[in-house]
Every structure is written in structure tokens, then in C-alpha cells.
N, C-alpha and C positions, 0 to 999 in steps of 0.2 A: 567048234574046233578052235576059234579064236580065243574063247574063254579058257580053253584047256591050255593053250600056249601061254596066255597071260598068267594063269595060275602057276604053271610050271616055272616061268621066268621069275615070278615073285618069290616062289618057294626056294628056288635055287639061289636067288640073290640074298634072301634072308639067311639061308644055311651057310653061305660063304662068309657071313659075319660071325657064325657060331663056332669060332675056333678057340683052341686052348690059348690061354693068356701067356704071351711070352714073358720070360723072367724080367726083361728090361722095360716092359711096358706097364704103365699104371692102369690102363684100360684096354680090354680086348677089342672094343669097337670104337672107331673114329668116324665122326661125321665131318663133312666139309662142303665147300662150294667149288664148282668147276664151271668154267665158261670159256668159250673160244670161238674160232672161225671154222666153218665148213666150206670146202670148195667142192661142189658136187657136179655130176654130169650124168647123162644117160649113155648107154653103150651103142647108140646109133650114130650115123654119119651126119645127121642134120642138126646136131646141137653142139654147144660148147659150154665150158664150165660156168657155173653161177655161184656167187658167194652168198653165204647165209651164216647163221650163228647157231650155237647149241649151248646148253647149260643145265645146271643143277646136278649135284651129286648127293646121295649115293646112287649113281647110275640109273636115274630116271631122268631122261633127257628130252628136251624139246629140240627137234631137228628140223631146220629149214632147208629142205633139199629141192631139187629140180634142175633146170638147165635154161640157157638162153639159146634162141635160134641163131644159127650162123648167118643166115641170109638177112633176117630182119632183127637187128640188134635190140630193138625196143620190145620184142616179143619174148616173154619169160613164162616158164612153167614153174609155178610155186607149189611144191608138195610139202606140206607141214605134217610132221609126225610127232607122237609121243613114243619114245623108244626106251626099251628096257634091255640094256646090254647085260649079259651074264658072263663076265670076264674072269678067267683064272689068271692070277698074277704070280710071277716067279721073280724073286729078288736076285739079280745077278750080283749086285753090290748092295750094301745096306740102303743106299739112297737111290739106286737105279733098278727099275723093274721092267719086265716085258709082260705082255698079256695077250690072251687070245680067247675067243668064245663067240657064241651066237648073240645076235641082236634081234629082238622082236619089236617091230614098229607098227603102230596103229595110226592110220591117217586121221587128222583132225580138220584139214582143209586141203582142197585140191583146186587150184585156179590157174587160168591162163591170163596174163596181164599184157597189155599192149597200149599203143597210143589211143586206141578207141575205148579203153576201160578194161574191165576184167569180167571173166565168166567162169562159173563153176564147171568143173569137168569131172564131177564125182562119178558119173556113169561110165566114163572112159577108163578110170584107174581103179585098181583094187584097193580095199581099205586096210590090207595087211601086207607087210613086207618082212621077209626073213633075210638077215644078212650075217656075214661072218666078219668079225673084227679082229685085227692084229694091231698091236700098239706097244708103246713104251712110255715111260715117265721117269722123271728125275726130280728128287726133292733137294733143293738147295739148303733148306733148313728142315727141321723136323715137321714143320707145318706148311711150307710154301714150296710149290714145284711147278714144273711144266709137263705137259702131256702131248702125245701125238698118237693118232690112230687112223688106220684106213679100214673102212667098212665096205666090203664087197657084197652087193645084192645077190642073193641066191634064187630069188623068185621073180617071175615075169610080173611087172606091176600093171600091165595093160589087161583089161577085161577082154575075154574072148579074142585074144590076139592070134590071127592066122599066120603072121610072119615070124621073123626072128624075135626072140625074147628081148624085152626092154627091161633093164635092171638098173637100180640105183647104184651109185658108187660115190663114196664121200671120203675125203681126207680131212681129218680134224686136227687142229693144233690149238692148244689153249693153256690156261693156268689153273692151278688147283690150290685150295687152301683147306687144311684140316683143322677142325675145332678141337 
């Protein structure tokens, strides 16, 4: 099932670049770099926001998610993912766009870190996360811009969770450069 979603995301992402060439553009496909800051949290009452980073475009992202414990500030949950967002963009103005779409994330590391060291928690958390992203971006110049996106988790990330669903949520803000 995970391979199906990954294949679907890659296909949809590839097809999003297969657009008719605009009259004012020399190339229908643009590649670039994108990097920025994640501020993520879990939707439970025992955690607070944790900062991480994300990067690399075209929309194949490394996402450092997780949360800090409210009681013990040195205790951090680090959930690292490779994410494949499939965003549909609409230009409100030539330089300003809004976007929305699903994000498919695959866990590459799941650890709890504290004063006593770190421990893998792979058995506790699922290896796949599905989210919904909403965002916007503005290009100051044809190649350089800023981006902002919120990704709301749609799936429970805890294995065999008998209680309330625990979902990722991340606000991303960053810069982008098109080649």
C-alpha cells in the first residue's frame, strides 16, 4: 500500500510538470532549491512545538518533525520523514500563488532524545503519514521567492493507538530559488 501511494505521488508530481509551455516562458519546467524552518507539534496536551528544517525542491522534502515535552524541556521526539507533497498551485498574481494538496511522508528515523541519550521508537510510530498541505508563495524576482505552508496530519502516527489519534502538524516557512 505504501508503494502504491509513493508511486501515485511520484506520478502526480511528474504530471504536474507536463504542462503546455506558456508563451512568455522559455522552458515549461523549472527546477530549483527550497529550504526553510518547520515548527511542528503533536495534537496532544503533553507536548509543545519543536523547530526543525525542511528542504529540496521539486517537492521531495526532508522533514524534521516531532515535539518537545512540556514537563521535561530536554525530552524531544524527533520524527524524520522523506515527504512527497503533490501541490496544485494557482497564481493569484504573476508573482503570488496559493497551493493545496496531499503530502505523503515516509519515516526514516524515529527517536526520543533527552539528557540520558536517545532511543529508537520505531515500534511505537507508524512508518507512513498522510497530510494535507495549504500554502502560498511570492517571487520577488523571477527566480527568488518566499514560501509558507501548513501541513495538517490526516493519519494517526502511533501504532495500535487505543486513545485519541496523534497527528503531525507543521508550519513551514522558507525561501525558494528556481534555476
